[in-house]
C-alpha positions as CSV (number, residue, x, y, z in Angstrom):
1,X,-51.6,-26.9,-16.2
2,X,-51.5,-29.0,-13.0
3,X,-53.4,-28.1,-9.8
4,X,-50.3,-26.8,-7.9
5,X,-49.4,-24.5,-10.8
6,X,-53.0,-23.2,-11.0
7,X,-52.9,-22.4,-7.3
8,X,-49.6,-20.5,-7.6
9,X,-50.8,-18.4,-10.5
10,X,-54.2,-17.7,-8.8
11,X,-52.5,-16.4,-5.7
12,X,-50.0,-14.3,-7.6
13,X,-52.8,-12.8,-9.7
14,X,-55.0,-12.0,-6.7
15,X,-52.0,-10.3,-5.0
16,X,-51.2,-8.2,-8.0
17,X,-54.7,-7.1,-8.7
18,X,-55.5,-6.3,-5.1
19,X,-52.5,-4.1,-4.7
20,X,-52.8,-2.4,-8.0
21,X,-49.2,-3.4,-8.9
22,X,-47.7,-3.0,-12.3
23,X,-46.7,-6.1,-14.2
24,X,-43.0,-5.3,-14.3
25,X,-40.8,-5.0,-11.3
26,X,-43.5,-5.0,-8.6
27,X,-43.8,-1.2,-8.7
28,X,-47.1,0.3,-7.5
29,X,-48.5,3.7,-7.0
30,X,-48.6,6.7,-9.3
31,X,-47.7,10.3,-9.6
32,X,-45.5,11.7,-6.8
33,X,-45.6,8.3,-5.0
34,X,-44.2,6.4,-7.9
35,X,-40.8,4.9,-7.0
36,X,-38.6,4.4,-10.1
37,X,-35.6,2.9,-8.3
38,X,-34.0,0.2,-10.4
39,X,-34.0,-3.2,-8.9
40,X,-31.1,-5.7,-8.6
41,X,-30.5,-8.1,-11.5
42,X,-30.8,-11.8,-10.4
43,X,-28.8,-14.3,-12.3
44,X,-29.0,-17.3,-10.0
45,X,-30.1,-20.4,-11.8
46,X,-31.9,-21.8,-8.8
47,X,-34.1,-18.7,-8.6
48,X,-34.6,-18.6,-12.4
49,X,-35.7,-22.3,-12.4
50,X,-38.0,-22.2,-9.3
51,X,-39.3,-18.6,-9.0
52,X,-39.8,-17.0,-12.4
53,X,-42.8,-19.1,-13.2
54,X,-44.7,-16.5,-11.1
55,X,-42.2,-13.7,-10.7
56,X,-41.5,-12.6,-14.3
57,X,-37.8,-12.0,-15.2
58,X,-37.0,-9.6,-18.0
59,X,-34.1,-9.5,-20.4
60,X,-31.9,-7.5,-18.0
61,X,-32.3,-9.9,-15.2
62,X,-34.9,-8.0,-13.2
63,X,-37.2,-10.4,-11.4
64,X,-40.7,-9.1,-10.4
65,X,-40.9,-8.5,-6.6
66,X,-37.6,-10.2,-5.8
67,X,-35.4,-7.6,-7.4
68,X,-36.9,-4.8,-5.3
69,X,-36.2,-5.8,-1.7
70,X,-33.3,-6.6,0.6
71,X,-33.4,-8.7,3.8
72,X,-31.5,-10.6,6.4
73,X,-31.0,-14.4,5.9
74,X,-34.0,-14.9,8.3
75,X,-36.1,-12.6,6.1
76,X,-35.3,-14.4,2.9
77,X,-35.9,-17.8,4.6
78,X,-39.3,-16.6,5.8
79,X,-40.3,-15.7,2.2
80,X,-39.2,-19.0,0.9
81,X,-41.1,-20.9,3.6
82,X,-44.2,-18.8,2.7
83,X,-43.8,-19.7,-1.0
84,X,-43.5,-23.4,-0.2
85,X,-46.4,-23.3,2.2
86,X,-49.0,-21.1,0.5
87,X,-48.0,-21.5,-3.2
88,X,-46.8,-25.1,-3.0
89,X,-43.4,-24.4,-4.6
90,X,-41.6,-27.7,-4.6
91,X,-38.1,-26.8,-3.3
92,X,-35.5,-29.3,-2.1
93,X,-33.8,-28.2,1.2
94,X,-30.4,-27.8,-0.5
95,X,-31.9,-25.6,-3.2
96,X,-33.8,-23.5,-0.7
97,X,-30.6,-22.9,1.3
98,X,-28.7,-22.0,-1.9
99,X,-31.4,-19.4,-2.7
100,X,-31.1,-17.9,0.8
101,X,-27.3,-17.6,0.4
102,X,-27.5,-16.0,-3.0
103,X,-30.1,-13.4,-2.0
104,X,-28.5,-12.7,1.4
105,X,-25.2,-12.0,-0.3
106,X,-26.5,-10.0,-3.2
107,X,-29.6,-8.4,-1.6
108,X,-28.8,-8.4,2.1
109,X,-28.1,-5.6,4.6
110,X,-25.0,-3.7,5.4
111,X,-23.7,-3.9,9.0
112,X,-24.9,-0.3,9.7
113,X,-28.4,-1.2,8.4
114,X,-28.7,-4.4,10.5
115,X,-27.5,-2.9,13.8
116,X,-30.7,-1.4,15.0
117,X,-32.7,-4.6,14.4
118,X,-30.2,-7.2,15.7
119,X,-32.4,-7.9,18.7
120,X,-35.0,-9.5,16.3
121,X,-32.5,-11.9,14.6
122,X,-31.1,-12.7,18.1
123,X,-34.6,-13.4,19.4
124,X,-34.2,-11.1,22.4
125,X,-37.2,-10.4,24.6
126,X,-36.7,-6.6,25.0
127,X,-38.9,-3.6,25.1
128,X,-37.9,-1.8,21.9
129,X,-39.4,1.5,21.0
130,X,-39.3,2.8,17.5
131,X,-39.2,6.5,18.1
132,X,-38.9,7.8,14.5
133,X,-42.7,7.6,13.7
134,X,-45.4,6.7,16.2
135,X,-48.0,5.7,13.5
136,X,-45.6,3.3,11.8
137,X,-44.7,1.7,15.1
138,X,-48.4,1.3,16.1
139,X,-49.3,-0.2,12.7
140,X,-46.5,-2.7,12.6
141,X,-46.1,-3.7,16.2
142,X,-49.8,-4.6,16.5
143,X,-48.9,-8.0,15.2
144,X,-45.1,-8.5,15.3
145,X,-41.8,-7.1,16.4
146,X,-40.7,-3.8,14.8
147,X,-37.4,-5.5,14.3
148,X,-38.9,-7.5,11.5
149,X,-39.7,-4.3,9.6
150,X,-36.4,-2.4,10.1
151,X,-34.4,-5.4,8.9
152,X,-35.8,-4.9,5.4
153,X,-35.3,-2.4,2.6
154,X,-37.8,-2.0,-0.3
155,X,-39.0,0.3,-3.0
156,X,-42.2,2.2,-2.3
157,X,-44.1,-0.2,-4.5
158,X,-42.8,-3.1,-2.5
159,X,-43.8,-1.6,0.8
160,X,-47.3,-1.1,-0.7
161,X,-47.4,-4.7,-1.9
162,X,-46.2,-5.9,1.5
163,X,-49.2,-4.2,3.2
164,X,-51.5,-5.6,0.5
165,X,-50.2,-9.1,1.2
166,X,-50.9,-8.6,4.9
167,X,-54.4,-7.5,4.2
168,X,-55.0,-10.4,1.9
169,X,-53.6,-13.1,4.2
170,X,-54.7,-11.6,7.5
171,X,-58.1,-9.8,6.9
172,X,-58.3,-8.7,10.6
173,X,-55.2,-6.6,10.0
174,X,-57.4,-3.7,8.8
175,X,-59.3,-3.5,12.1
176,X,-56.3,-4.3,14.2
177,X,-53.8,-1.9,12.7
178,X,-54.0,-0.7,9.1
179,X,-57.1,1.3,9.1
180,X,-58.0,1.5,12.8
181,X,-58.0,5.1,13.9
182,X,-58.0,6.5,10.4
183,X,-60.3,8.9,8.6
184,X,-64.1,8.8,8.7
185,X,-65.9,5.9,7.0
186,X,-66.5,8.1,4.0
187,X,-62.8,8.4,3.6
188,X,-63.3,12.1,2.9
189,X,-61.0,13.5,5.6
190,X,-57.6,14.9,4.6
191,X,-55.9,12.7,7.2
192,X,-54.4,9.5,5.6
193,X,-55.1,6.1,6.9
194,X,-52.5,4.8,9.3
195,X,-51.3,2.2,6.7
196,X,-50.7,4.9,4.1
197,X,-48.8,7.0,6.5
198,X,-46.7,4.0,7.5
199,X,-46.0,3.2,3.8
200,X,-44.8,6.7,3.2
201,X,-42.5,6.6,6.2
202,X,-41.1,3.2,5.4
203,X,-40.4,4.1,1.8
204,X,-38.5,7.2,2.9
205,X,-36.5,5.8,5.8
206,X,-35.9,2.2,4.5
207,X,-35.5,2.6,0.7
208,X,-34.1,-0.1,-1.6
209,X,-30.8,1.5,-2.4
210,X,-28.8,3.2,0.3
211,X,-25.2,4.6,0.6
212,X,-24.5,2.0,3.3
213,X,-25.4,-0.9,1.1
214,X,-23.5,0.6,-1.9
215,X,-20.3,0.9,0.1
216,X,-20.6,-2.4,1.8
217,X,-21.5,-4.5,-1.3
218,X,-18.6,-2.9,-3.2
219,X,-16.0,-4.2,-0.8
220,X,-17.9,-7.3,0.7
221,X,-15.8,-10.4,1.0
222,X,-15.7,-13.7,2.9
223,X,-14.4,-12.9,6.5
224,X,-10.9,-14.1,7.5
225,X,-11.9,-15.5,10.9
226,X,-10.0,-18.8,11.2
227,X,-8.0,-19.3,14.4
228,X,-8.5,-19.0,18.2
229,X,-10.9,-16.6,19.8
230,X,-11.5,-15.8,23.5
231,X,-15.1,-16.3,24.3
232,X,-17.0,-14.7,27.2
233,X,-20.6,-14.2,28.1
234,X,-23.5,-14.5,30.5
235,X,-26.2,-17.1,30.8
236,X,-29.3,-16.3,32.9
237,X,-29.5,-18.6,35.9
238,X,-25.8,-19.6,35.6
239,X,-23.9,-16.3,35.4
240,X,-20.7,-15.4,33.5
241,X,-18.6,-17.9,31.6
242,X,-15.2,-17.7,29.8
243,X,-13.3,-19.9,27.4
244,X,-11.9,-20.3,23.9
245,X,-13.3,-21.1,20.5
246,X,-11.3,-22.4,17.6
247,X,-12.7,-21.6,14.2
248,X,-11.8,-23.7,11.1
249,X,-12.8,-23.0,7.5
250,X,-14.7,-25.8,5.8
251,X,-12.7,-27.2,2.9
252,X,-13.9,-25.9,-0.5
253,X,-15.9,-23.0,1.0
254,X,-15.0,-19.4,1.9
255,X,-18.0,-18.8,4.2
256,X,-18.6,-22.1,6.0
257,X,-16.8,-22.9,9.2
258,X,-16.6,-25.6,12.0
259,X,-16.1,-24.6,15.6
260,X,-14.9,-26.2,18.8
261,X,-15.8,-24.1,21.9
262,X,-14.8,-24.9,25.5
263,X,-15.8,-22.6,28.3
264,X,-16.2,-22.7,32.1
265,X,-18.8,-21.0,34.3
266,X,-17.3,-18.7,36.9
267,X,-20.0,-19.5,39.5
268,X,-19.5,-23.3,39.8
269,X,-16.5,-24.1,37.6
270,X,-18.5,-26.4,35.3
271,X,-16.8,-26.9,32.0
272,X,-18.7,-27.2,28.7
273,X,-17.5,-28.2,25.3
274,X,-19.5,-27.5,22.1
275,X,-18.9,-28.4,18.5
276,X,-20.7,-26.6,15.7
277,X,-21.1,-25.5,12.1
278,X,-21.8,-22.0,10.8
279,X,-22.3,-19.9,7.7
280,X,-21.4,-16.3,7.4
281,X,-23.9,-14.4,5.3
282,X,-23.2,-11.0,3.6
283,X,-19.7,-11.0,5.0
284,X,-20.7,-10.4,8.6
285,X,-23.8,-12.3,9.7
286,X,-22.8,-15.4,11.6
287,X,-25.5,-18.1,11.7
288,X,-24.7,-21.5,13.2
289,X,-25.6,-24.3,15.5
290,X,-23.5,-26.0,18.1
291,X,-24.0,-29.1,20.3
292,X,-22.6,-30.6,23.5
293,X,-23.2,-34.1,22.2
294,X,-24.6,-35.8,19.0
295,X,-27.8,-36.4,20.9
296,X,-28.1,-32.7,21.8
297,X,-30.6,-30.7,19.7
298,X,-28.2,-27.8,19.9
299,X,-28.2,-24.1,20.2
300,X,-28.7,-21.6,17.4
301,X,-25.9,-19.1,17.1
302,X,-26.7,-15.6,15.8
303,X,-23.8,-13.2,15.9
304,X,-22.4,-10.2,14.0
305,X,-18.8,-9.9,13.0
306,X,-17.4,-6.4,13.5
307,X,-15.4,-4.7,10.7
308,X,-11.8,-5.6,11.0
309,X,-12.6,-9.2,12.0
310,X,-11.3,-8.8,15.6
311,X,-14.6,-8.9,17.5
312,X,-18.0,-10.6,17.2
313,X,-21.0,-10.8,19.5
314,X,-24.6,-12.0,19.6
315,X,-26.8,-14.6,21.3
316,X,-27.0,-18.4,21.3
317,X,-30.5,-19.7,22.1
318,X,-32.9,-22.6,22.0
319,X,-36.4,-23.4,23.4
320,X,-39.9,-23.6,22.0
321,X,-40.0,-19.8,21.9
322,X,-36.2,-19.2,21.6
323,X,-36.3,-18.0,25.2
324,X,-33.4,-20.1,26.6
325,X,-30.0,-18.6,25.7
326,X,-26.9,-16.7,26.5
327,X,-25.1,-13.5,25.5
328,X,-21.8,-14.3,23.8
329,X,-18.8,-12.1,22.8
330,X,-15.7,-13.3,20.8
331,X,-12.3,-11.5,20.7
332,X,-9.6,-12.7,18.4
333,X,-6.6,-14.2,20.2
334,X,-3.4,-12.5,19.0
335,X,0.1,-12.5,20.2
336,X,-0.5,-10.0,23.0
337,X,-1.9,-10.4,26.6
338,X,-5.7,-10.4,26.7
339,X,-7.7,-9.8,29.9
340,X,-11.1,-11.2,29.3
341,X,-12.8,-11.0,32.7
342,X,-12.7,-12.1,36.3
343,X,-14.3,-15.0,38.2
344,X,-16.5,-12.5,40.2
345,X,-16.8,-8.7,40.1
346,X,-17.2,-7.8,43.7
347,X,-14.3,-7.1,46.1
348,X,-15.4,-6.3,49.7
349,X,-13.6,-3.5,51.5
350,X,-11.9,-4.2,54.9
351,X,-11.5,-7.9,54.0
352,X,-8.3,-9.9,53.6
353,X,-7.4,-13.0,51.6
354,X,-10.2,-12.8,49.0
355,X,-9.9,-15.2,46.1
356,X,-10.1,-13.9,42.5
357,X,-9.2,-15.4,39.2
358,X,-8.4,-13.4,36.1
359,X,-9.2,-15.1,32.8
360,X,-7.9,-14.3,29.4
361,X,-5.4,-15.4,26.8
362,X,-1.6,-15.3,26.6
363,X,-1.4,-14.3,30.3
364,X,2.1,-14.4,31.8
365,X,2.8,-17.7,33.6
366,X,5.4,-16.0,35.7
367,X,4.0,-12.9,37.3
368,X,4.7,-11.1,40.5
369,X,1.9,-10.0,42.8
370,X,2.9,-6.4,42.6
371,X,2.6,-6.4,38.8
372,X,-1.2,-6.8,39.0
373,X,-2.9,-3.4,39.7
374,X,-6.4,-2.8,40.9
375,X,-5.9,0.7,42.1
376,X,-5.5,2.4,45.5
377,X,-6.6,0.3,48.6
378,X,-6.6,-3.0,46.8
379,X,-3.4,-5.2,47.1
380,X,-2.6,-8.5,45.6
381,X,-0.8,-10.4,48.3
382,X,0.2,-13.5,46.3
383,X,-0.4,-15.4,43.0
384,X,-1.5,-18.9,43.8
385,X,-1.7,-20.2,40.2
386,X,-0.8,-18.9,36.8
387,X,-1.4,-20.3,33.4
388,X,-1.7,-18.7,29.9
389,X,-5.5,-18.7,30.4
390,X,-6.0,-17.8,34.0
391,X,-4.2,-16.2,37.1
392,X,-5.6,-17.0,40.6
393,X,-4.9,-14.4,43.3
394,X,-5.2,-13.6,47.0
395,X,-6.3,-10.0,47.5
396,X,-6.6,-7.7,50.5
397,X,-8.9,-4.6,50.4
398,X,-8.4,-1.8,52.9
399,X,-11.2,-0.4,55.0
400,X,-10.8,3.0,53.4
401,X,-10.7,1.8,49.8
402,X,-13.1,3.9,47.7
403,X,-16.2,2.0,46.5
404,X,-17.0,1.7,42.9
405,X,-15.8,0.1,39.7
406,X,-12.1,-0.4,39.2
407,X,-10.0,-0.9,36.0
408,X,-7.7,-4.0,36.1
409,X,-4.1,-3.9,34.7
410,X,-1.9,-6.9,34.2
411,X,1.2,-7.3,32.0
412,X,0.4,-4.3,29.8
413,X,-3.2,-5.3,29.3
414,X,-6.3,-3.9,31.0
415,X,-10.0,-4.6,31.7
416,X,-12.1,-1.5,32.1
417,X,-14.4,-1.7,35.1
418,X,-13.3,-5.3,35.6
419,X,-13.9,-5.3,39.3
420,X,-15.9,-3.3,41.8
421,X,-15.0,-2.5,45.4
422,X,-18.1,-2.4,47.8
423,X,-18.5,-1.9,51.5
424,X,-21.9,-3.6,51.7
425,X,-24.7,-5.0,49.6
426,X,-27.3,-2.2,49.6
427,X,-30.1,-4.3,48.0
428,X,-30.9,-7.0,45.6
429,X,-32.8,-6.9,42.3
430,X,-34.7,-9.5,40.4
431,X,-34.2,-9.6,36.7
432,X,-36.1,-9.4,34.5
433,X,-38.4,-7.0,36.4
434,X,-41.3,-8.2,34.3
435,X,-41.3,-11.8,33.0
436,X,-43.5,-13.7,30.6
437,X,-44.2,-17.5,30.4
438,X,-46.7,-19.5,28.3
439,X,-48.5,-22.6,29.3
440,X,-47.9,-25.7,27.2
441,X,-46.9,-29.3,27.0
442,X,-50.1,-30.8,25.6
443,X,-50.8,-29.1,22.3
444,X,-48.1,-26.4,22.3
445,X,-44.5,-25.9,23.7
446,X,-44.0,-24.3,27.0
447,X,-42.3,-20.9,27.3
448,X,-40.1,-20.8,30.3
449,X,-38.8,-17.8,32.2
450,X,-35.5,-17.6,34.0
451,X,-34.9,-15.1,36.8
452,X,-31.7,-13.9,38.5
453,X,-31.1,-12.2,41.8
454,X,-28.3,-9.5,41.6
455,X,-26.6,-7.7,44.4
456,X,-26.2,-3.9,44.1
457,X,-24.4,-1.2,45.9
458,X,-25.8,2.3,46.3
459,X,-22.3,3.7,45.6
460,X,-20.4,6.5,47.3
461,X,-23.5,8.7,48.0
462,X,-25.3,5.7,49.6
463,X,-28.5,6.7,47.8
464,X,-30.5,4.2,45.7
465,X,-31.2,4.7,42.1
466,X,-28.6,7.3,41.4
467,X,-25.8,7.5,38.8
468,X,-23.1,6.0,41.0
469,X,-25.0,2.8,41.8
470,X,-23.2,-0.3,40.5
471,X,-23.8,-4.1,40.2
472,X,-21.8,-6.4,42.5
473,X,-22.9,-9.8,41.1
474,X,-25.3,-12.7,41.3
475,X,-26.4,-14.1,44.7
476,X,-27.8,-17.5,45.5
477,X,-31.4,-16.5,46.5
478,X,-34.3,-18.7,47.8
479,X,-37.1,-18.5,45.2
480,X,-40.8,-18.5,45.7
481,X,-44.0,-17.4,44.0
482,X,-46.6,-15.2,45.7
483,X,-50.1,-14.1,44.7
484,X,-50.4,-10.9,42.6
485,X,-53.9,-9.8,43.7
486,X,-56.0,-8.8,40.7
487,X,-59.4,-10.3,41.3
488,X,-61.4,-11.3,44.3
489,X,-60.3,-14.7,45.7
490,X,-57.4,-14.8,43.2
491,X,-55.8,-18.3,43.2
492,X,-53.3,-18.0,40.3
493,X,-50.4,-19.1,42.4
494,X,-51.9,-22.6,42.8
495,X,-52.2,-23.2,39.1
496,X,-49.8,-21.2,36.9
497,X,-46.6,-23.2,37.6
498,X,-43.5,-23.6,39.8
499,X,-40.2,-22.0,40.2
500,X,-37.1,-24.1,41.1
501,X,-34.1,-23.4,43.3
502,X,-32.2,-21.8,40.4
503,X,-34.9,-19.2,39.5
504,X,-36.3,-21.1,36.5
505,X,-40.1,-20.8,36.2
506,X,-41.8,-23.7,34.5
507,X,-45.5,-23.0,33.6
508,X,-48.3,-25.5,33.9
509,X,-49.9,-27.4,31.0
510,X,-52.0,-25.6,28.4
511,X,-55.7,-26.1,28.0
512,X,-58.7,-25.8,30.3
513,X,-58.3,-27.1,33.8
514,X,-61.4,-28.8,35.3
515,X,-59.9,-28.4,38.8
516,X,-60.1,-24.6,38.5
517,X,-63.2,-22.6,38.9
518,X,-64.9,-22.0,35.6
519,X,-62.8,-24.6,33.9
520,X,-60.2,-21.9,33.3
521,X,-56.8,-22.1,31.8
522,X,-53.7,-22.2,34.0
523,X,-52.9,-18.6,33.4
524,X,-52.6,-15.5,35.6
525,X,-50.3,-12.9,37.3
526,X,-47.9,-13.7,40.2
527,X,-45.0,-12.2,42.0
528,X,-41.6,-14.0,41.7
529,X,-39.8,-13.4,45.0
530,X,-36.1,-13.7,45.8
531,X,-35.0,-13.9,49.4
532,X,-31.3,-13.7,50.4
533,X,-29.4,-13.6,53.7
534,X,-26.1,-11.6,53.5
535,X,-23.2,-13.2,55.3
536,X,-22.3,-10.1,57.3
537,X,-22.9,-10.6,61.0
538,X,-26.2,-9.0,62.1
539,X,-27.3,-8.3,58.5
540,X,-31.0,-8.4,57.8
541,X,-32.5,-10.7,55.1
542,X,-33.1,-9.0,51.8
543,X,-36.1,-9.5,49.4
544,X,-36.9,-8.4,45.9
545,X,-39.6,-9.4,43.5
546,X,-40.6,-9.2,39.9
547,X,-44.0,-9.6,38.2
548,X,-44.6,-12.7,36.1
549,X,-47.4,-13.0,33.6
550,X,-48.3,-16.6,32.7
551,X,-50.4,-16.6,29.5
552,X,-51.7,-18.9,26.8
553,X,-49.6,-20.3,24.0
554,X,-49.2,-18.5,20.7
555,X,-52.0,-20.3,18.9
556,X,-51.1,-18.5,15.7
557,X,-47.4,-17.9,15.1
558,X,-45.7,-16.2,12.3
559,X,-43.1,-18.5,10.6
560,X,-40.1,-18.8,12.9
561,X,-37.0,-18.5,10.9
562,X,-34.5,-21.2,11.5
563,X,-31.5,-20.1,9.3
564,X,-28.6,-22.3,10.2
565,X,-26.1,-24.7,8.6
């Protein structure tokens, strides 16, 4: 037996003994907690050849551990990376990808199961609260996103083994989450340890077999998504964009595709063309990468295809921490007129000759001004240009036009809340309200933070923060950084980094700074301030701010999934 094989068997043995697992199927526990759910047979030759040396496979095809869990493509890839890193499993890249595809198809998630945790796969920086069980959330979120948990399905025994693996690989987990706040040291209290309460909850709410997966797997097929799609989205710092994607199936494959996407930013008119490749896992999970040029490192594409194959949406992103990206939505282009959006949302009351461009697909190239309807008080005076993809207009808005969102109608198609009539900009807001950046550039990557300044109206009641408030759109603000006073003689603003004219904050380098008192790192809290001068005569300047925390790099990171073609 060679050294690599000895290491793999040793780690497998330690895991099984520590968790009290049974030899067959990875089931653990006893009595009322015993989960007898049958696993999924695995017949893939790549898995049999590379995994069953440690994960025993029985005569019915049940493979220890592997048959008793379901995950997203990212989840399966993380497991494979862990096996290659810790257990020295020698997998060629093409074999690893084939295993991910097999397991994602046969032991993946249904669309309804994946919906709640999409933010994790799309690498969104959000404040997600898992409200079903506070103990489970506290135990799991002490180290990573709750999305990683709710994008898995396991038997009770596998949830127990997952906790055992955490405790074996990360001994501090007991103090940090699993046993902290539990019973007395004598373990005599009737209250269960937090990890045991979490296991019970997860086994009940996220079991291996569910009606959703049974229904989806029975009818799952490769999606029919070839053709033209209208693409729209928003990129922080650059605003809305609109365009078209052509999807082509790769020869010899039902779930691999190539793409060509061309879109234009509404703010400055800049056009971008991206070419890419993608794989659709489990019949709906789009994972791809697209580039502007061969030298471009590209953007990862994570999207979900809606049932019916007419819509898909998600996020494209890049960066050392996946922080740079855009929200993207696709709508299939059919034979009918499609109104996808407008060049800008705000239409000012008591103002004539305002320019507006409607974008979409199959728009009429010959259209009368009166055939485009924005509702009472808003009149299209003329059409200056019309193509199948866009219609440019001149618009007059009456002084008495009611403020608020308006539906747009053109050639039998509509856009709900497509524009908004406003009489004045009531205030501006900075988004995100709380930002996070990480120093880097020496030993670790930097984490950037993009801010936007957005104009808002107080609505018809002219009161802030009420239900009728509405967003008008981005404004070109002047950006600066100010001190957020936390300690005496606070000097964070001098060291944490800089913000550019477009609201992008770039942190300073990582590591101790000898120019700073105490040889401290370039970290701290600051205010990010946006200042904007409305164009209205006599209007006062407006300011808004958001808090920014600049902190250290992630010195220890969980494996970052990179599932893509």
